[in-house]
MARDOMAR-677686 format. One record per atom (N, C-alpha, C): residue in three letters; residue number from 1; x, y, z. Coordinates in nm, 3 decimals, decimal comma. Atoms other than C-alpha are relative to their C-alpha. Last residue first. Example, Ala and Ser with C-alpha at 12.3 -4.5 7.8 and 13.67 -1.06 7.14 Angstrom:
% MARDOMAR-677686
@code->SER&pos->2&u->-0,082&v->-0,119&w->-0,006
@code->SER&pos->2&u->1,367&v->-0,106&w->0,714
@code->SER&pos->2&u->-0,077&v->0,109&w->0,073
@code->ALA&pos->1&u->0,089&v->-0,119&w->0,000
@code->ALA&pos->1&u->1,230&v->-0,450&w->0,780
@code->ALA&pos->1&u->0,090&v->0,120&w->0,000
This chain:
% MARDOMAR-677686
@code->GLY&pos->135&u->0,014&v->-0,023&w->0,132
@code->GLY&pos->135&u->-1,945&v->-1,520&w->-1,989
@code->GLY&pos->135&u->0,038&v->0,152&w->-0,034
@code->GLU&pos->134&u->0,083&v->-0,097&w->0,009
@code->GLU&pos->134&u->-1,814&v->-1,642&w->-1,666
@code->GLU&pos->134&u->0,024&v->0,055&w->-0,147
@code->GLY&pos->133&u->0,143&v->0,054&w->0,039
@code->GLY&pos->133&u->-1,664&v->-1,974&w->-1,690
@code->GLY&pos->133&u->-0,101&v->0,107&w->-0,002
@code->PRO&pos->132&u->0,018&v->0,102&w->0,107
@code->PRO&pos->132&u->-1,353&v->-1,876&w->-1,516
@code->PRO&pos->132&u->-0,122&v->-0,030&w->-0,017
@code->PHE&pos->131&u->-0,004&v->0,135&w->-0,044
@code->PHE&pos->131&u->-1,381&v->-1,571&w->-1,295
@code->PHE&pos->131&u->-0,029&v->-0,101&w->-0,110
@code->ARG&pos->130&u->0,099&v->0,005&w->-0,107
@code->ARG&pos->130&u->-1,306&v->-1,251&w->-1,491
@code->ARG&pos->130&u->0,016&v->-0,148&w->0,047
@code->ASP&pos->129&u->0,025&v->-0,133&w->-0,017
@code->ASP&pos->129&u->-1,006&v->-1,156&w->-1,713
@code->ASP&pos->129&u->-0,130&v->0,022&w->0,090
@code->PHE&pos->128&u->0,165&v->-0,034&w->0,051
@code->PHE&pos->128&u->-0,894&v->-1,486&w->-1,690
@code->PHE&pos->128&u->-0,012&v->0,131&w->0,037
@code->GLY&pos->127&u->0,044&v->-0,119&w->-0,056
@code->GLY&pos->127&u->-0,496&v->-1,612&w->-1,650
@code->GLY&pos->127&u->-0,146&v->0,019&w->-0,071
@code->PRO&pos->126&u->0,082&v->-0,068&w->0,116
@code->PRO&pos->126&u->-0,340&v->-1,938&w->-1,680
@code->PRO&pos->126&u->-0,068&v->0,117&w->0,052
@code->LEU&pos->125&u->0,116&v->0,031&w->-0,037
@code->LEU&pos->125&u->-0,025&v->-1,981&w->-1,447
@code->LEU&pos->125&u->-0,108&v->0,044&w->-0,107
@code->THR&pos->124&u->0,045&v->0,129&w->0,035
@code->THR&pos->124&u->0,293&v->-1,951&w->-1,570
@code->THR&pos->124&u->-0,136&v->-0,054&w->0,008
@code->ASP&pos->123&u->0,037&v->0,012&w->0,150
@code->ASP&pos->123&u->0,321&v->-1,582&w->-1,534
@code->ASP&pos->123&u->0,010&v->-0,133&w->-0,069
@code->LEU&pos->122&u->0,144&v->-0,061&w->0,015
@code->LEU&pos->122&u->0,281&v->-1,601&w->-1,159
@code->LEU&pos->122&u->-0,021&v->-0,031&w->-0,162
@code->ALA&pos->121&u->0,059&v->0,067&w->0,123
@code->ALA&pos->121&u->0,617&v->-1,830&w->-1,133
@code->ALA&pos->121&u->-0,147&v->0,044&w->-0,041
@code->ALA&pos->120&u->-0,112&v->0,000&w->0,113
@code->ALA&pos->120&u->0,803&v->-1,626&w->-0,883
@code->ALA&pos->120&u->-0,038&v->-0,045&w->-0,125
@code->MET&pos->119&u->0,017&v->-0,142&w->0,055
@code->MET&pos->119&u->0,479&v->-1,560&w->-0,660
@code->MET&pos->119&u->0,109&v->0,012&w->-0,122
@code->TYR&pos->118&u->0,099&v->0,014&w->0,137
@code->TYR&pos->118&u->0,454&v->-1,942&w->-0,595
@code->TYR&pos->118&u->0,011&v->0,146&w->-0,060
@code->SER&pos->117&u->-0,079&v->0,045&w->0,119
@code->SER&pos->117&u->0,757&v->-1,933&w->-0,353
@code->SER&pos->117&u->-0,095&v->-0,005&w->-0,130
@code->ARG&pos->116&u->0,087&v->0,144&w->0,024
@code->ARG&pos->116&u->0,586&v->-1,671&w->-0,128
@code->ARG&pos->116&u->0,081&v->-0,065&w->-0,097
@code->ARG&pos->115&u->0,094&v->0,022&w->0,097
@code->ARG&pos->115&u->0,852&v->-1,372&w->-0,104
@code->ARG&pos->115&u->-0,062&v->-0,146&w->0,003
@code->GLU&pos->114&u->0,129&v->0,061&w->-0,080
@code->GLU&pos->114&u->1,029&v->-1,358&w->0,224
@code->GLU&pos->114&u->-0,115&v->-0,015&w->-0,096
@code->ALA&pos->113&u->-0,037&v->0,117&w->-0,099
@code->ALA&pos->113&u->1,378&v->-1,319&w->0,092
@code->ALA&pos->113&u->-0,128&v->-0,074&w->0,051
@code->LEU&pos->112&u->0,021&v->0,139&w->0,060
@code->LEU&pos->112&u->1,224&v->-1,103&w->-0,200
@code->LEU&pos->112&u->0,054&v->-0,128&w->0,074
@code->GLN&pos->111&u->0,023&v->0,104&w->-0,114
@code->GLN&pos->111&u->1,203&v->-0,815&w->0,061
@code->GLN&pos->111&u->-0,016&v->-0,130&w->-0,061
@code->ILE&pos->110&u->-0,083&v->-0,023&w->-0,118
@code->ILE&pos->110&u->1,152&v->-0,551&w->-0,233
@code->ILE&pos->110&u->-0,013&v->-0,129&w->0,105
@code->GLN&pos->109&u->0,060&v->0,091&w->-0,082
@code->GLN&pos->109&u->1,030&v->-0,558&w->-0,578
@code->GLN&pos->109&u->0,086&v->0,000&w->0,121
@code->ALA&pos->108&u->-0,052&v->0,112&w->-0,041
@code->ALA&pos->108&u->1,086&v->-0,251&w->-0,803
@code->ALA&pos->108&u->-0,063&v->-0,096&w->0,083
@code->GLN&pos->107&u->-0,151&v->-0,008&w->0,035
@code->GLN&pos->107&u->0,991&v->0,050&w->-0,993
@code->GLN&pos->107&u->0,082&v->-0,122&w->0,037
@code->PRO&pos->106&u->-0,099&v->0,032&w->-0,100
@code->PRO&pos->106&u->0,596&v->0,024&w->-0,936
@code->PRO&pos->106&u->0,145&v->-0,004&w->-0,064
@code->PRO&pos->105&u->-0,020&v->0,124&w->-0,002
@code->PRO&pos->105&u->0,389&v->0,222&w->-1,203
@code->PRO&pos->105&u->0,129&v->-0,037&w->0,119
@code->ILE&pos->104&u->-0,151&v->-0,004&w->-0,036
@code->ILE&pos->104&u->0,262&v->0,547&w->-1,107
@code->ILE&pos->104&u->0,024&v->-0,143&w->0,017
@code->ALA&pos->103&u->-0,051&v->-0,103&w->0,022
@code->ALA&pos->103&u->-0,081&v->0,634&w->-1,250
@code->ALA&pos->103&u->0,161&v->0,006&w->0,009
@code->ASP&pos->102&u->-0,081&v->0,036&w->0,110
@code->ASP&pos->102&u->-0,227&v->0,281&w->-1,234
@code->ASP&pos->102&u->0,100&v->0,129&w->-0,058
@code->PRO&pos->101&u->-0,104&v->0,104&w->-0,060
@code->PRO&pos->101&u->-0,361&v->0,347&w->-0,878
@code->PRO&pos->101&u->0,071&v->-0,042&w->-0,119
@code->GLU&pos->100&u->-0,035&v->0,057&w->0,123
@code->GLU&pos->100&u->-0,564&v->0,665&w->-1,005
@code->GLU&pos->100&u->0,140&v->-0,080&w->0,026
@code->ASP&pos->99&u->0,143&v->-0,035&w->0,085
@code->ASP&pos->99&u->-0,778&v->0,747&w->-0,694
@code->ASP&pos->99&u->0,037&v->-0,035&w->-0,134
@code->LEU&pos->98&u->-0,011&v->-0,126&w->0,072
@code->LEU&pos->98&u->-0,488&v->0,596&w->-0,495
@code->LEU&pos->98&u->-0,123&v->0,000&w->-0,093
@code->THR&pos->97&u->0,105&v->-0,086&w->-0,077
@code->THR&pos->97&u->-0,584&v->0,297&w->-0,257
@code->THR&pos->97&u->0,007&v->0,135&w->-0,060
@code->VAL&pos->96&u->0,127&v->0,039&w->0,087
@code->VAL&pos->96&u->-0,391&v->0,063&w->-0,496
@code->VAL&pos->96&u->-0,123&v->0,064&w->0,061
@code->SER&pos->95&u->0,036&v->-0,068&w->0,125
@code->SER&pos->95&u->-0,091&v->0,260&w->-0,396
@code->SER&pos->95&u->-0,115&v->-0,041&w->-0,055
@code->GLN&pos->94&u->0,033&v->0,113&w->0,066
@code->GLN&pos->94&u->-0,071&v->0,156&w->-0,020
@code->GLN&pos->94&u->-0,065&v->0,074&w->-0,144
@code->ILE&pos->93&u->0,131&v->0,025&w->0,019
@code->ILE&pos->93&u->0,094&v->0,472&w->0,096
@code->ILE&pos->93&u->-0,011&v->-0,122&w->-0,068
@code->ASP&pos->92&u->0,024&v->0,109&w->0,109
@code->ASP&pos->92&u->0,415&v->0,461&w->0,262
@code->ASP&pos->92&u->-0,137&v->-0,012&w->-0,012
@code->VAL&pos->91&u->0,134&v->0,090&w->-0,041
@code->VAL&pos->91&u->0,458&v->0,781&w->0,471
@code->VAL&pos->91&u->-0,013&v->-0,074&w->-0,128
@code->ILE&pos->90&u->0,065&v->0,060&w->0,140
@code->ILE&pos->90&u->0,818&v->0,896&w->0,460
@code->ILE&pos->90&u->-0,137&v->-0,046&w->0,057
@code->GLY&pos->89&u->0,085&v->-0,113&w->0,069
@code->GLY&pos->89&u->1,000&v->1,149&w->0,703
@code->GLY&pos->89&u->-0,074&v->-0,068&w->-0,138
@code->PRO&pos->88&u->0,044&v->-0,160&w->-0,060
@code->PRO&pos->88&u->1,221&v->0,887&w->0,844
@code->PRO&pos->88&u->-0,040&v->0,069&w->-0,113
@code->LEU&pos->87&u->0,036&v->-0,095&w->0,112
@code->LEU&pos->87&u->1,190&v->0,527&w->0,658
@code->LEU&pos->87&u->-0,028&v->0,141&w->0,067
@code->VAL&pos->86&u->-0,033&v->0,057&w->0,140
@code->VAL&pos->86&u->1,342&v->0,257&w->0,891
@code->VAL&pos->86&u->0,008&v->0,094&w->-0,111
@code->ALA&pos->85&u->-0,099&v->0,076&w->-0,010
@code->ALA&pos->85&u->1,312&v->0,414&w->1,234
@code->ALA&pos->85&u->0,064&v->-0,038&w->-0,116
@code->GLU&pos->84&u->-0,111&v->-0,119&w->-0,021
@code->GLU&pos->84&u->1,037&v->0,658&w->1,145
@code->GLU&pos->84&u->0,151&v->-0,057&w->0,023
@code->ASN&pos->83&u->-0,071&v->0,048&w->-0,072
@code->ASN&pos->83&u->0,817&v->0,377&w->1,028
@code->ASN&pos->83&u->0,123&v->0,088&w->0,006
@code->VAL&pos->82&u->-0,090&v->-0,074&w->-0,035
@code->VAL&pos->82&u->0,478&v->0,486&w->0,895
@code->VAL&pos->82&u->0,125&v->-0,072&w->0,097
@code->PHE&pos->81&u->-0,107&v->0,071&w->-0,102
@code->PHE&pos->81&u->0,245&v->0,284&w->0,704
@code->PHE&pos->81&u->0,120&v->0,125&w->0,044
@code->PHE&pos->80&u->-0,146&v->-0,047&w->0,007
@code->PHE&pos->80&u->-0,059&v->0,381&w->0,485
@code->PHE&pos->80&u->0,076&v->-0,066&w->0,128
@code->LEU&pos->79&u->-0,011&v->-0,129&w->0,065
@code->LEU&pos->79&u->-0,417&v->0,284&w->0,392
@code->LEU&pos->79&u->0,163&v->0,049&w->-0,018
@code->PRO&pos->78&u->-0,141&v->-0,063&w->-0,050
@code->PRO&pos->78&u->-0,535&v->-0,059&w->0,470
@code->PRO&pos->78&u->0,062&v->0,120&w->-0,078
@code->THR&pos->77&u->-0,120&v->-0,018&w->0,105
@code->THR&pos->77&u->-0,886&v->-0,101&w->0,378
@code->THR&pos->77&u->0,118&v->0,049&w->0,072
@code->GLY&pos->76&u->-0,125&v->0,084&w->-0,024
@code->GLY&pos->76&u->-1,092&v->-0,236&w->0,690
@code->GLY&pos->76&u->0,099&v->0,019&w->-0,116
@code->CYS&pos->75&u->0,013&v->0,110&w->0,066
@code->CYS&pos->75&u->-1,451&v->-0,128&w->0,598
@code->CYS&pos->75&u->0,128&v->-0,063&w->-0,027
@code->THR&pos->74&u->0,107&v->0,053&w->0,052
@code->THR&pos->74&u->-1,529&v->0,074&w->0,878
@code->THR&pos->74&u->0,012&v->-0,112&w->-0,095
@code->GLY&pos->73&u->0,064&v->0,086&w->-0,098
@code->GLY&pos->73&u->-1,234&v->0,110&w->1,078
@code->GLY&pos->73&u->-0,141&v->-0,043&w->-0,035
@code->CYS&pos->72&u->0,148&v->-0,026&w->-0,055
@code->CYS&pos->72&u->-1,030&v->0,230&w->0,790
@code->CYS&pos->72&u->-0,065&v->-0,092&w->0,084
@code->PHE&pos->71&u->0,093&v->0,068&w->0,075
@code->PHE&pos->71&u->-0,660&v->0,161&w->0,811
@code->PHE&pos->71&u->-0,148&v->0,050&w->0,030
@code->ALA&pos->70&u->0,152&v->-0,058&w->0,011
@code->ALA&pos->70&u->-0,353&v->0,282&w->0,922
@code->ALA&pos->70&u->-0,086&v->-0,055&w->-0,090
@code->ARG&pos->69&u->0,102&v->0,008&w->0,107
@code->ARG&pos->69&u->-0,037&v->0,104&w->1,005
@code->ARG&pos->69&u->-0,133&v->0,057&w->0,023
@code->MET&pos->68&u->0,127&v->-0,054&w->-0,020
@code->MET&pos->68&u->0,238&v->0,227&w->1,250
@code->MET&pos->68&u->-0,067&v->-0,048&w->-0,138
@code->SER&pos->67&u->0,066&v->-0,051&w->0,139
@code->SER&pos->67&u->0,581&v->0,080&w->1,270
@code->SER&pos->67&u->-0,127&v->0,011&w->0,044
@code->GLY&pos->66&u->0,009&v->-0,147&w->0,045
@code->GLY&pos->66&u->0,751&v->0,106&w->1,625
@code->GLY&pos->66&u->-0,078&v->0,040&w->-0,133
@code->SER&pos->65&u->-0,147&v->-0,064&w->0,082
@code->SER&pos->65&u->0,886&v->-0,238&w->1,641
@code->SER&pos->65&u->-0,010&v->0,131&w->-0,009
@code->PRO&pos->64&u->-0,111&v->-0,023&w->-0,104
@code->PRO&pos->64&u->0,606&v->-0,334&w->1,911
@code->PRO&pos->64&u->0,118&v->0,050&w->-0,054
@code->ALA&pos->63&u->-0,061&v->0,136&w->-0,041
@code->ALA&pos->63&u->0,360&v->-0,272&w->1,643
@code->ALA&pos->63&u->0,099&v->0,011&w->0,089
@code->THR&pos->62&u->-0,136&v->-0,002&w->-0,035
@code->THR&pos->62&u->0,148&v->0,035&w->1,646
@code->THR&pos->62&u->0,062&v->-0,118&w->0,021
@code->TYR&pos->61&u->-0,047&v->0,110&w->-0,081
@code->TYR&pos->61&u->-0,210&v->0,010&w->1,502
@code->TYR&pos->61&u->0,147&v->0,025&w->0,012
@code->ARG&pos->60&u->-0,112&v->0,014&w->0,006
@code->ARG&pos->60&u->-0,406&v->0,296&w->1,375
@code->ARG&pos->60&u->0,047&v->-0,109&w->0,089
@code->VAL&pos->59&u->-0,048&v->0,078&w->-0,109
@code->VAL&pos->59&u->-0,764&v->0,332&w->1,290
@code->VAL&pos->59&u->0,131&v->-0,039&w->-0,029
@code->PRO&pos->58&u->-0,021&v->0,161&w->0,003
@code->PRO&pos->58&u->-0,827&v->0,599&w->1,027
@code->PRO&pos->58&u->0,047&v->-0,056&w->0,132
@code->GLU&pos->57&u->-0,118&v->0,040&w->-0,096
@code->GLU&pos->57&u->-0,990&v->0,930&w->1,101
@code->GLU&pos->57&u->0,023&v->-0,146&w->-0,004
@code->GLY&pos->56&u->-0,004&v->0,088&w->-0,073
@code->GLY&pos->56&u->-1,230&v->1,098&w->0,848
@code->GLY&pos->56&u->0,127&v->-0,031&w->0,091
@code->GLN&pos->55&u->0,129&v->0,035&w->-0,045
@code->GLN&pos->55&u->-1,151&v->1,315&w->0,586
@code->GLN&pos->55&u->0,001&v->-0,115&w->0,063
@code->THR&pos->54&u->0,099&v->-0,109&w->0,032
@code->THR&pos->54&u->-0,851&v->1,501&w->0,446
@code->THR&pos->54&u->-0,136&v->-0,030&w->0,051
@code->VAL&pos->53&u->0,139&v->0,063&w->-0,024
@code->VAL&pos->53&u->-0,585&v->1,271&w->0,622
@code->VAL&pos->53&u->-0,075&v->0,113&w->-0,044
@code->SER&pos->52&u->0,096&v->-0,033&w->-0,091
@code->SER&pos->52&u->-0,250&v->1,461&w->0,514
@code->SER&pos->52&u->-0,129&v->-0,060&w->-0,004
@code->PHE&pos->51&u->0,133&v->0,101&w->0,018
@code->PHE&pos->51&u->0,068&v->1,395&w->0,323
@code->PHE&pos->51&u->-0,097&v->0,061&w->0,127
@code->GLY&pos->50&u->0,113&v->-0,015&w->0,102
@code->GLY&pos->50&u->0,311&v->1,660&w->0,207
@code->GLY&pos->50&u->-0,117&v->-0,085&w->0,024
@code->GLU&pos->49&u->0,054&v->-0,153&w->-0,016
@code->GLU&pos->49&u->0,534&v->1,682&w->0,529
@code->GLU&pos->49&u->-0,102&v->0,053&w->-0,100
@code->ALA&pos->48&u->0,098&v->-0,007&w->-0,081
@code->ALA&pos->48&u->0,562&v->1,300&w->0,511
@code->ALA&pos->48&u->-0,083&v->0,145&w->0,031
@code->PRO&pos->47&u->-0,038&v->-0,111&w->-0,115
@code->PRO&pos->47&u->0,728&v->1,290&w->0,194
@code->PRO&pos->47&u->-0,101&v->0,002&w->0,109
@code->MET&pos->46&u->0,015&v->-0,156&w->0,011
@code->MET&pos->46&u->0,590&v->1,004&w->-0,010
@code->MET&pos->46&u->0,052&v->0,059&w->0,119
@code->ALA&pos->45&u->-0,071&v->-0,074&w->-0,097
@code->ALA&pos->45&u->0,677&v->0,632&w->-0,051
@code->ALA&pos->45&u->-0,018&v->0,153&w->-0,020
@code->LEU&pos->44&u->-0,023&v->-0,107&w->0,072
@code->LEU&pos->44&u->0,417&v->0,432&w->-0,287
@code->LEU&pos->44&u->0,071&v->0,093&w->0,138
@code->TRP&pos->43&u->-0,004&v->-0,119&w->-0,087
@code->TRP&pos->43&u->0,382&v->0,089&w->-0,141
@code->TRP&pos->43&u->0,075&v->0,109&w->-0,087
@code->ALA&pos->42&u->-0,080&v->-0,111&w->0,080
@code->ALA&pos->42&u->0,253&v->-0,201&w->-0,351
@code->ALA&pos->42&u->0,010&v->0,118&w->0,090
@code->LEU&pos->41&u->0,053&v->-0,097&w->-0,028
@code->LEU&pos->41&u->0,171&v->-0,538&w->-0,119
@code->LEU&pos->41&u->0,081&v->0,132&w->-0,099
@code->VAL&pos->40&u->-0,075&v->-0,099&w->0,048
@code->VAL&pos->40&u->0,245&v->-0,892&w->-0,196
@code->VAL&pos->40&u->-0,086&v->0,157&w->0,033
@code->PRO&pos->39&u->-0,137&v->0,035&w->0,008
@code->PRO&pos->39&u->0,113&v->-1,219&w->-0,071
@code->PRO&pos->39&u->0,093&v->0,105&w->-0,030
@code->ALA&pos->38&u->-0,030&v->0,032&w->0,135
@code->ALA&pos->38&u->-0,218&v->-1,103&w->0,067
@code->ALA&pos->38&u->0,153&v->0,001&w->-0,008
@code->GLY&pos->37&u->0,068&v->0,152&w->0,039
@code->GLY&pos->37&u->-0,382&v->-1,148&w->0,408
@code->GLY&pos->37&u->0,034&v->0,011&w->-0,125
@code->SER&pos->36&u->0,075&v->0,001&w->0,116
@code->SER&pos->36&u->-0,288&v->-0,751&w->0,449
@code->SER&pos->36&u->-0,086&v->-0,137&w->-0,013
@code->ALA&pos->35&u->0,098&v->-0,126&w->-0,020
@code->ALA&pos->35&u->-0,115&v->-0,708&w->0,793
@code->ALA&pos->35&u->-0,116&v->-0,015&w->-0,117
@code->MET&pos->34&u->0,081&v->0,017&w->-0,104
@code->MET&pos->34&u->0,026&v->-1,068&w->0,773
@code->MET&pos->34&u->-0,099&v->0,113&w->0,028
@code->GLN&pos->33&u->0,070&v->0,102&w->0,034
@code->GLN&pos->33&u->0,171&v->-1,024&w->0,414
@code->GLN&pos->33&u->-0,110&v->-0,027&w->0,120
@code->CYS&pos->32&u->0,099&v->-0,053&w->0,088
@code->CYS&pos->32&u->0,304&v->-0,689&w->0,502
@code->CYS&pos->32&u->-0,105&v->-0,120&w->-0,035
@code->ASP&pos->31&u->0,093&v->-0,105&w->-0,066
@code->ASP&pos->31&u->0,478&v->-0,839&w->0,818
@code->ASP&pos->31&u->-0,101&v->0,059&w->-0,094
@code->ARG&pos->30&u->0,093&v->0,069&w->-0,081
@code->ARG&pos->30&u->0,612&v->-1,131&w->0,608
@code->ARG&pos->30&u->-0,084&v->0,101&w->0,087
@code->CYS&pos->29&u->-0,041&v->0,034&w->-0,127
@code->CYS&pos->29&u->0,796&v->-0,908&w->0,352
@code->CYS&pos->29&u->-0,133&v->-0,063&w->0,084
@code->HIS&pos->28&u->0,036&v->0,162&w->-0,027
@code->HIS&pos->28&u->0,710&v->-0,931&w->-0,025
@code->HIS&pos->28&u->0,002&v->-0,033&w->0,161
@code->CYS&pos->27&u->-0,059&v->0,055&w->-0,132
@code->CYS&pos->27&u->0,680&v->-0,555&w->-0,087
@code->CYS&pos->27&u->-0,033&v->-0,130&w->0,030
@code->LEU&pos->26&u->0,059&v->0,115&w->-0,027
@code->LEU&pos->26&u->0,627&v->-0,422&w->-0,450
@code->LEU&pos->26&u->0,047&v->-0,077&w->0,124
@code->ALA&pos->25&u->-0,048&v->0,141&w->-0,012
@code->ALA&pos->25&u->0,785&v->-0,100&w->-0,476
@code->ALA&pos->25&u->-0,116&v->-0,084&w->0,052
@code->HIS&pos->24&u->0,123&v->0,084&w->0,008
@code->HIS&pos->24&u->0,712&v->0,263&w->-0,562
@code->HIS&pos->24&u->0,053&v->-0,119&w->0,010
@code->HIS&pos->23&u->-0,002&v->0,112&w->0,065
@code->HIS&pos->23&u->1,008&v->0,504&w->-0,455
@code->HIS&pos->23&u->-0,136&v->-0,045&w->-0,023
@code->ALA&pos->22&u->-0,130&v->0,056&w->-0,019
@code->ALA&pos->22&u->1,111&v->0,830&w->-0,299
@code->ALA&pos->22&u->-0,001&v->-0,140&w->-0,089
@code->ALA&pos->21&u->0,023&v->0,107&w->-0,057
@code->ALA&pos->21&u->0,766&v->1,004&w->-0,441
@code->ALA&pos->21&u->0,168&v->-0,063&w->0,016
@code->THR&pos->20&u->-0,054&v->0,098&w->0,069
@code->THR&pos->20&u->0,825&v->1,364&w->-0,510
@code->THR&pos->20&u->0,014&v->-0,141&w->0,067
@code->GLY&pos->19&u->-0,160&v->0,006&w->-0,024
@code->GLY&pos->19&u->0,607&v->1,604&w->-0,326
@code->GLY&pos->19&u->0,013&v->-0,111&w->-0,098
@code->GLU&pos->18&u->-0,067&v->-0,062&w->0,095
@code->GLU&pos->18&u->0,225&v->1,607&w->-0,243
@code->GLU&pos->18&u->0,152&v->-0,018&w->0,017
@code->ALA&pos->17&u->-0,140&v->0,010&w->0,006
@code->ALA&pos->17&u->-0,012&v->1,360&w->-0,067
@code->ALA&pos->17&u->0,067&v->0,074&w->-0,113
@code->GLU&pos->16&u->-0,074&v->-0,054&w->0,124
@code->GLU&pos->16&u->-0,381&v->1,348&w->-0,013
@code->GLU&pos->16&u->0,158&v->0,005&w->0,040
@code->TYR&pos->15&u->-0,127&v->-0,082&w->-0,036
@code->TYR&pos->15&u->-0,604&v->1,156&w->0,212
@code->TYR&pos->15&u->0,061&v->0,049&w->-0,119
@code->ARG&pos->14&u->-0,074&v->-0,055&w->0,101
@code->ARG&pos->14&u->-0,947&v->1,014&w->0,243
@code->ARG&pos->14&u->0,118&v->0,070&w->0,037
@code->VAL&pos->13&u->-0,135&v->-0,043&w->-0,023
@code->VAL&pos->13&u->-1,127&v->0,795&w->0,496
@code->VAL&pos->13&u->0,060&v->0,043&w->-0,131
@code->ALA&pos->12&u->0,028&v->-0,075&w->-0,133
@code->ALA&pos->12&u->-1,519&v->0,709&w->0,491
@code->ALA&pos->12&u->0,154&v->0,082&w->0,050
@code->GLY&pos->11&u->0,011&v->-0,155&w->-0,008
@code->GLY&pos->11&u->-1,508&v->0,662&w->0,134
@code->GLY&pos->11&u->0,006&v->0,074&w->0,124
@code->CYS&pos->10&u->0,134&v->-0,051&w->-0,039
@code->CYS&pos->10&u->-1,619&v->0,290&w->0,161
@code->CYS&pos->10&u->0,003&v->0,147&w->-0,007
@code->ARG&pos->9&u->0,107&v->0,063&w->0,083
@code->ARG&pos->9&u->-1,310&v->0,129&w->-0,026
@code->ARG&pos->9&u->-0,136&v->0,091&w->0,035
@code->CYS&pos->8&u->0,047&v->0,167&w->-0,007
@code->CYS&pos->8&u->-1,058&v->0,341&w->0,124
@code->CYS&pos->8&u->-0,113&v->-0,020&w->-0,070
@code->GLY&pos->7&u->0,068&v->0,046&w->-0,110
@code->GLY&pos->7&u->-0,892&v->0,665&w->0,029
@code->GLY&pos->7&u->-0,032&v->-0,131&w->-0,009
@code->GLY&pos->6&u->0,074&v->0,150&w->-0,007
@code->GLY&pos->6&u->-0,701&v->0,833&w->-0,256
@code->GLY&pos->6&u->-0,073&v->-0,023&w->0,139
@code->THR&pos->5&u->0,115&v->0,029&w->-0,090
@code->THR&pos->5&u->-0,539&v->1,167&w->-0,362
@code->THR&pos->5&u->-0,039&v->-0,136&w->-0,018
@code->ILE&pos->4&u->0,084&v->0,137&w->0,039
@code->ILE&pos->4&u->-0,218&v->1,272&w->-0,550
@code->ILE&pos->4&u->-0,098&v->-0,021&w->0,109
@code->LYS&pos->3&u->0,091&v->0,062&w->-0,087
@code->LYS&pos->3&u->-0,089&v->1,618&w->-0,577
@code->LYS&pos->3&u->-0,043&v->-0,140&w->-0,038
@code->GLY&pos->2&u->0,136&v->-0,071&w->-0,016
@code->GLY&pos->2&u->0,203&v->1,717&w->-0,800
@code->GLY&pos->2&u->-0,068&v->-0,069&w->0,120
@code->MET&pos->1&u->0,108&v->0,110&w->0,006
@code->MET&pos->1&u->0,457&v->1,461&w->-0,920
@code->MET&pos->1&u->-0,115&v->0,080&w->0,021
């Protein structure tokens, strides 16, 4: 895969990762929902040994379960997740924070048992390129 780079919305925190992704999945778990305020998150699982923060220092929150989430303390962008008990040797990067977020398409959806019920029928909702009514 080579090197990938990314960072937060305001640019205060930057990272890079090298290696082969273990997977790229859309996660529907309640923990991800609560941490992000969104119904689903996209995670790119990269080898921890190839991951580094190259600029700034993210704020880290470690849950009682031992999972750690990192985010920008300035703009609040969630960046990456580490849980050695569940995903040893992996840094899960929120793929929307990549400089090229469309470069690696997701391959699966996970934690469907906790998916919000309305997410199963998104393709039945009307869609708009921008806010409805904007020219």
